[in-house]
C-alpha positions as CSV (number, residue, x, y, z in Angstrom):
1,M,0.0,0.0,0.0
2,N,1.5,3.3,-1.0
3,A,0.9,6.9,0.1
4,V,-1.7,7.6,-2.7
5,E,-3.9,4.7,-1.5
6,V,-3.6,5.8,2.1
7,I,-4.6,9.4,1.2
8,S,-7.5,8.1,-0.9
9,I,-8.8,5.9,2.0
10,S,-8.4,8.8,4.4
11,R,-10.3,11.1,2.1
12,D,-13.1,8.6,1.7
13,A,-13.2,8.1,5.5
14,I,-13.5,11.8,6.2
15,W,-16.2,12.2,3.5
16,T,-18.2,9.3,5.0
17,L,-17.8,10.9,8.5
18,L,-19.2,14.2,7.2
19,K,-22.1,12.5,5.3
20,V,-23.0,10.5,8.5
21,G,-22.6,13.3,11.1
22,A,-23.4,16.5,9.3
23,P,-27.2,16.1,9.0
24,V,-27.7,15.4,12.7
25,M,-25.4,18.3,13.7
26,L,-27.2,20.7,11.3
27,I,-30.5,19.7,12.8
28,A,-29.1,20.3,16.3
29,L,-27.8,23.7,15.2
30,I,-31.1,24.8,13.8
31,I,-33.1,23.6,16.9
32,G,-30.5,25.3,19.1
33,L,-30.9,28.6,17.3
34,G,-34.6,28.3,17.4
35,V,-34.7,27.7,21.1
36,S,-32.2,30.5,21.7
37,L,-34.3,32.9,19.7
38,F,-37.4,31.8,21.6
39,Q,-35.6,32.4,24.9
40,A,-34.4,35.8,23.9
41,L,-37.8,36.9,22.7
42,T,-39.7,35.7,25.7
43,Q,-36.9,36.3,28.3
44,I,-37.3,32.8,29.7
45,Q,-33.9,31.7,30.9
46,E,-34.7,28.1,31.9
47,M,-31.7,25.8,31.4
48,T,-33.7,22.7,30.7
49,L,-35.5,24.5,27.9
50,A,-32.2,24.6,26.0
51,F,-31.4,20.9,26.3
52,V,-34.7,18.9,26.3
53,P,-35.9,19.9,22.8
54,K,-32.4,19.4,21.3
55,I,-32.1,15.9,22.9
56,I,-35.6,14.9,21.7
57,V,-35.0,16.2,18.1
58,I,-31.6,14.7,17.9
59,F,-32.9,11.3,19.0
60,V,-35.7,11.4,16.5
61,S,-33.4,12.6,13.7
62,V,-31.0,9.8,14.4
63,L,-33.9,7.3,14.2
64,V,-35.1,8.8,10.9
65,L,-31.6,9.1,9.4
66,L,-30.4,5.7,10.6
67,P,-31.0,3.8,7.3
68,F,-29.0,6.5,5.4
69,M,-26.2,6.4,7.9
70,L,-26.0,2.6,7.9
71,A,-26.0,2.6,4.1
72,S,-23.2,5.1,3.9
73,L,-21.1,3.2,6.5
74,N,-21.8,-0.1,4.8
75,G,-20.7,1.3,1.4
76,F,-17.5,2.6,2.9
77,M,-16.8,-0.8,4.6
78,E,-17.4,-2.6,1.3
79,Q,-15.0,-0.3,-0.4
80,I,-12.3,-1.0,2.3
81,V,-12.9,-4.7,2.1
82,D,-12.6,-4.7,-1.7
83,K,-9.2,-2.8,-1.3
84,I,-8.0,-5.4,1.3
85,V,-9.0,-8.3,-1.0
86,A,-7.3,-6.7,-4.0
87,L,-4.0,-6.4,-1.9
88,G,-4.1,-10.1,-0.9
């Protein structure tokens, strides 16, 4: 295995990481901004109000996006296994 193959695998791993993690993080960001805006407009400074909606929405988004995440990870794993088999 040479440096070009290692860089290619690393680039694919980073891209897969971004594809799997970014949707949930963006959803959490949007919900966090919405809750912060709501707190600023109503002047309610309850700490649990900032965490509970985010936790619930992140949990639901992970459940909804789980098939996509598993398909992305499975595709990456198949790619890695094919490269391992090609070396052997």
